[in-house]
C-alpha positions as CSV (number, residue, x, y, z in Angstrom):
1,X,-70.8,-2.9,46.8
2,X,-73.1,-5.1,48.8
3,X,-71.2,-8.0,47.6
4,X,-68.0,-6.6,48.9
5,X,-69.5,-6.0,52.3
6,X,-70.9,-9.5,52.4
7,X,-67.5,-10.9,51.5
8,X,-65.8,-8.8,54.2
9,X,-68.3,-10.0,56.8
10,X,-67.8,-13.5,55.7
11,X,-64.0,-13.2,56.0
12,X,-64.4,-11.8,59.5
13,X,-66.7,-14.7,60.5
14,X,-64.2,-17.2,59.1
15,X,-61.4,-15.7,61.2
16,X,-63.6,-15.6,64.3
17,X,-64.6,-19.2,63.7
18,X,-60.9,-20.2,63.5
19,X,-60.1,-18.4,66.8
20,X,-62.9,-20.1,68.6
21,X,-61.7,-23.6,67.6
22,X,-59.5,-25.4,70.1
23,X,-55.9,-25.7,68.9
24,X,-54.3,-29.1,69.3
25,X,-51.0,-29.0,71.2
26,X,-48.1,-31.1,69.7
27,X,-45.9,-31.1,72.8
28,X,-44.3,-34.4,73.9
29,X,-44.2,-35.3,77.6
30,X,-40.8,-35.6,79.3
31,X,-40.3,-39.1,80.7
32,X,-36.9,-40.1,82.4
33,X,-35.2,-42.9,80.6
34,X,-33.7,-44.5,83.8
35,X,-35.3,-46.7,86.5
36,X,-32.5,-46.5,89.2
37,X,-28.9,-45.3,89.6
38,X,-26.2,-44.5,92.1
39,X,-23.7,-41.8,92.8
40,X,-20.3,-42.3,94.5
41,X,-18.2,-39.6,96.1
42,X,-14.7,-40.2,97.4
43,X,-12.6,-38.0,99.6
44,X,-9.0,-38.6,100.7
45,X,-7.0,-36.5,103.3
46,X,-3.5,-37.0,104.7
47,X,-1.9,-35.6,107.8
48,X,1.8,-35.7,108.7
49,X,3.0,-35.2,112.3
50,X,6.7,-34.7,113.0
51,X,7.6,-35.3,116.6
52,X,10.8,-34.9,118.6
53,X,10.9,-36.4,122.1
54,X,13.8,-35.6,124.3
55,X,14.4,-37.1,127.7
56,X,17.0,-36.1,130.2
57,X,17.9,-38.4,133.0
58,X,19.8,-37.1,136.0
59,X,21.5,-38.7,139.0
60,X,20.7,-36.4,141.9
61,X,23.3,-37.9,144.2
62,X,26.4,-40.1,144.0
63,X,26.9,-43.8,144.5
64,X,30.0,-45.3,146.0
65,X,30.7,-48.9,146.6
66,X,33.7,-51.0,147.6
67,X,34.1,-54.7,147.8
68,X,37.0,-57.2,148.1
69,X,38.6,-59.7,150.4
70,X,41.5,-59.5,152.9
71,X,41.0,-55.7,153.1
72,X,39.8,-53.3,155.8
73,X,39.3,-49.6,156.3
74,X,42.5,-47.7,157.1
75,X,40.4,-45.1,159.0
76,X,40.8,-45.3,162.8
77,X,37.0,-45.4,163.2
78,X,36.4,-47.9,160.3
79,X,34.9,-45.1,158.2
80,X,34.0,-46.4,154.7
81,X,32.0,-43.6,153.0
82,X,33.6,-40.6,151.2
83,X,32.9,-37.2,152.6
84,X,30.8,-34.8,150.5
85,X,31.4,-31.4,149.1
86,X,28.9,-28.6,148.8
87,X,25.8,-28.9,146.6
88,X,26.4,-28.1,142.9
89,X,23.8,-26.6,140.5
90,X,23.8,-27.0,136.8
91,X,21.4,-26.0,133.9
92,X,21.1,-28.0,130.7
93,X,18.7,-27.0,128.0
94,X,16.7,-24.9,130.5
95,X,16.4,-27.6,133.1
96,X,18.1,-26.8,136.4
97,X,19.2,-29.5,138.8
98,X,21.6,-29.7,141.8
99,X,23.4,-32.6,143.5
100,X,25.9,-33.5,146.2
101,X,29.3,-34.9,145.1
102,X,31.9,-36.8,147.0
103,X,35.2,-35.3,147.8
104,X,37.6,-37.5,145.8
105,X,40.5,-36.5,148.2
106,X,38.5,-38.0,151.0
107,X,37.4,-41.4,149.7
108,X,38.0,-44.3,152.1
109,X,41.5,-45.6,152.4
110,X,42.0,-49.4,152.5
111,X,44.6,-51.7,153.9
112,X,45.4,-55.4,153.6
113,X,44.4,-57.3,156.7
114,X,46.9,-60.2,156.5
115,X,50.1,-59.3,154.7
116,X,51.4,-61.8,152.2
117,X,47.9,-63.3,151.5
118,X,45.9,-62.7,148.4
119,X,43.5,-59.8,148.3
120,X,41.1,-58.0,146.0
121,X,39.6,-54.5,146.0
122,X,36.9,-53.1,143.7
123,X,35.8,-49.5,144.1
124,X,33.0,-47.9,142.1
125,X,31.9,-44.3,142.1
126,X,29.0,-43.0,140.0
127,X,28.8,-39.3,140.2
128,X,25.8,-37.0,140.2
129,X,24.7,-34.9,137.2
130,X,23.3,-35.5,133.8
131,X,23.4,-39.3,133.2
132,X,21.7,-39.8,129.9
133,X,20.0,-37.8,127.1
134,X,17.6,-39.7,124.8
135,X,16.2,-38.0,121.7
136,X,13.6,-39.7,119.5
137,X,12.6,-38.2,116.2
138,X,9.6,-39.8,114.4
139,X,7.1,-39.0,111.7
140,X,3.6,-40.2,111.8
141,X,1.7,-40.2,108.5
142,X,-2.1,-40.8,108.6
143,X,-4.2,-41.2,105.4
144,X,-8.1,-41.1,105.7
145,X,-10.3,-42.1,102.8
146,X,-14.1,-41.6,102.9
147,X,-16.5,-43.0,100.3
148,X,-20.1,-42.0,100.2
149,X,-22.5,-43.9,97.8
150,X,-26.1,-42.7,97.2
151,X,-28.6,-45.0,95.5
152,X,-31.8,-43.7,94.0
153,X,-34.7,-45.2,92.0
154,X,-38.0,-44.3,90.4
């Protein structure tokens, strides 16, 4: 029985001795395998703008002209301008404008100065009102590309 006790104590001492010994670690250190590198990021965006530009041009009055040779006014006072009628108002696409027009019944009358001779007469009348509408339709496409490069090293 003494022998069994001794053997039991010896086993306990052995296990205590093993616990007291330092245990060697077998872990391997982590070391990166690169020295340097880079990272590139690219971003592209596109915008589309559709435009419509409309321009209205108005004549706010009238223009009358007469020219020629061997002619003169048939009016007793030598009157050479047409008389006007009342102002007129018009609205086009929400734009209101008014103008004064000539009375076409009262445009100047002309007569030949020397009968039997050559003569010429040119009359021009440009009325008031909407003269021109210009519409421009265009599309503007813009593309933007951004590239970002990051460089790193150890």
